[in-house]
C-alpha positions in Angstrom: -113.0 15.7 -40.1 -113.2 17.7 -36.8 -109.9 17.9 -35.0 -108.0 16.1 -37.7 -104.6 17.7 -38.0 -101.8 17.2 -40.4 -98.2 18.4 -40.3 -96.6 20.4 -43.1 -92.9 21.0 -43.8 -91.1 23.6 -41.8 -92.7 25.4 -38.9 -96.2 25.3 -40.3 -99.0 23.1 -39.0 -102.4 22.6 -40.8 -105.3 22.1 -38.4 -109.0 21.8 -38.7 -111.2 23.7 -36.2 -114.9 23.5 -36.5 -114.7 22.3 -40.1 -112.3 25.2 -41.1 -108.7 24.7 -42.1 -106.0 26.9 -40.6 -102.3 27.0 -41.5 -100.5 27.9 -38.3 -96.9 28.6 -37.6 -95.2 27.4 -34.5 -92.2 25.5 -33.1 -94.2 22.7 -31.4 -96.6 21.1 -33.9 -97.9 18.6 -31.3 -98.8 21.5 -28.9 -100.5 23.4 -31.7 -102.5 20.3 -32.6 -103.6 19.8 -29.0 -104.7 23.5 -28.8 -106.7 23.1 -32.0 -108.4 19.9 -30.7 -109.3 21.8 -27.5 -110.8 24.7 -29.4 -112.6 22.4 -31.8 -114.0 20.4 -28.9 -115.2 23.5 -27.1 -116.8 24.9 -30.2 -118.6 21.6 -30.9 -119.8 21.4 -27.2 -121.2 25.0 -27.4 -122.9 24.3 -30.7 -124.5 21.1 -29.4 -126.1 23.0 -26.5 -127.4 25.9 -28.6 -129.5 26.6 -31.6 -127.0 29.0 -33.3 -125.3 28.0 -36.5 -123.3 31.1 -36.8 -119.7 30.0 -36.4 -118.5 33.4 -35.1 -121.0 33.2 -32.2 -120.0 29.7 -31.5 -116.3 30.7 -31.5 -117.0 33.6 -29.1 -119.0 31.4 -26.7 -116.3 28.8 -26.8 -113.7 31.5 -26.1 -115.8 32.7 -23.1 -115.9 29.1 -21.8 -112.1 28.7 -22.2 -111.5 32.1 -20.5 -113.8 31.1 -17.7 -111.8 27.9 -17.2 -108.6 29.9 -17.2 -109.8 32.4 -14.7 -111.0 29.6 -12.3 -107.7 27.8 -12.6 -105.8 31.1 -11.9 -108.0 31.7 -8.9 -107.3 28.2 -7.6 -103.6 28.8 -8.2 -103.7 32.1 -6.3 -105.4 30.4 -3.4 -102.8 27.7 -3.3 -100.0 30.3 -3.5 -101.6 32.3 -0.7 -101.8 29.2 1.5 -98.2 28.3 0.7 -97.0 31.7 1.7 -99.0 31.5 4.9 -97.4 28.1 5.7 -93.9 29.4 4.9 -94.5 32.4 7.2 -95.7 30.2 10.0 -92.8 27.8 9.5 -90.3 30.7 9.6 -91.9 32.0 12.8 -91.8 28.5 14.4 -88.2 28.1 13.3 -87.4 31.4 15.0 -89.1 30.3 18.2 -87.2 27.0 18.2 -83.9 28.9 17.7 -84.7 31.1 20.7 -85.5 28.1 22.9 -82.4 26.2 21.8 -80.3 29.3 22.5 -81.8 29.7 26.0 -81.0 26.0 26.6 -77.4 26.5 25.6 -77.0 29.4 27.9 -78.5 27.6 30.9 -77.3 24.2 30.2 
């Protein structure tokens, strides 16, 4: 029953990851379940491409895949943030130039 999750009373959630049951604590059961499904899916994808049956190795390789995705996403975010800062700086400069032109127009006109 890969990825099948059930909710328990209170702040505990029972999830199944790679055929292992875990009782996790958290405030958002749906979010914990989505995380468990993601990890289960990654582990199964890694296992399907390899010959290892050692669940610890599969877990480590899945974690490396997830970490790689996180780092790529962060790099994209950093690039977007850098471009946004560049655009804001350029807009500020252009705004300053426009203010100067308008001020000159007011003086002469």
